[in-house]
Structure formats: structure tokens, C-alpha cells
C-alpha positions in Angstrom: -105.4 -29.1 -154.2 -108.6 -31.4 -153.4 -111.0 -29.2 -153.8 -110.5 -30.2 -157.8 -111.6 -34.1 -157.2 -114.8 -33.5 -155.3 -117.3 -35.0 -157.1 -120.2 -33.3 -159.6 -122.4 -36.0 -157.7 -123.2 -33.4 -155.5 -124.0 -30.3 -156.8 -127.1 -31.2 -157.4 -127.7 -31.8 -153.9 -127.6 -27.8 -151.8 -125.7 -27.8 -148.5 -128.3 -27.0 -146.2 -130.2 -30.9 -147.4 -126.6 -33.2 -146.7 -126.6 -30.9 -143.2 -130.3 -31.6 -142.6 -129.4 -36.1 -143.9 -126.6 -36.1 -141.7 -128.2 -34.7 -138.4 -131.1 -37.4 -139.2 -129.2 -40.2 -139.9 -126.2 -39.1 -137.5 -123.4 -40.5 -140.2 -121.5 -38.4 -142.7 -119.6 -40.2 -145.5 -116.4 -38.7 -147.5 -119.6 -37.5 -149.8 -121.2 -35.3 -147.7 -117.9 -34.3 -146.9 -116.9 -32.9 -150.5 -120.2 -31.7 -150.2 -119.6 -29.2 -147.5 -116.4 -28.3 -148.9 -118.1 -27.8 -152.4 -119.7 -25.5 -151.1 -117.7 -23.6 -148.1 -115.0 -23.7 -151.3 -117.2 -21.9 -153.5 -117.0 -18.0 -154.7 -120.6 -17.7 -153.7 -120.5 -16.6 -149.4 -122.2 -19.1 -147.2 -125.6 -18.0 -145.8 -125.1 -16.5 -142.3 -127.7 -19.0 -141.3 -126.0 -22.2 -143.4 -122.5 -21.3 -142.2 -124.4 -21.3 -138.3 -125.2 -25.1 -139.7 -122.2 -25.7 -140.5 -120.5 -25.2 -137.1 -123.0 -26.5 -135.0 -122.1 -29.5 -137.5 -118.7 -30.0 -136.4 -119.1 -29.0 -132.7 -121.7 -32.5 -133.1 -118.6 -34.6 -134.8 -115.9 -32.9 -132.3 -118.8 -34.5 -129.6 -118.4 -37.8 -130.9 -122.9 -37.0 -131.6 -121.7 -38.2 -135.6 -120.4 -41.0 -137.5 -117.5 -40.7 -139.7 -118.5 -44.0 -142.7 -117.7 -44.6 -146.6 
């Protein structure tokens, strides 16, 4: 499964920080995606606030307001 190969580098940055960086830059990288995936797959449930921010982030992605880069 892909989640097992996620880099440990993003463990050092909170999902909130990743989301703020994505929104501020208007770009999402593979590392950003992996960090958010790791947070979502973590055994600890996401807070309501983080879930809301994540939903809005994916809405922006679907609307074409974020550029996907590597």
C-alpha cells in the first residue's frame, strides 16, 4: 500500500503547517500530498478544524486554484 512508503520527512511538520503552506503558495507537491495522507491514515482522528481545512483545500484543488507540482 502507498501509505507504507510515505517519507518520514513530513512527520516533522504538522498537517496545519502543510495546509497553510499549500494555500499560501497556491501549489501542492507530492511531499505535501504524502504528509496529508499520512495524517489522514494516522490512528488519531483529525480534529474538526483540520478536517474542515482539508476539505477546503481539496475544494480549491478541484476548482483549479492550486497547481500540482513535483
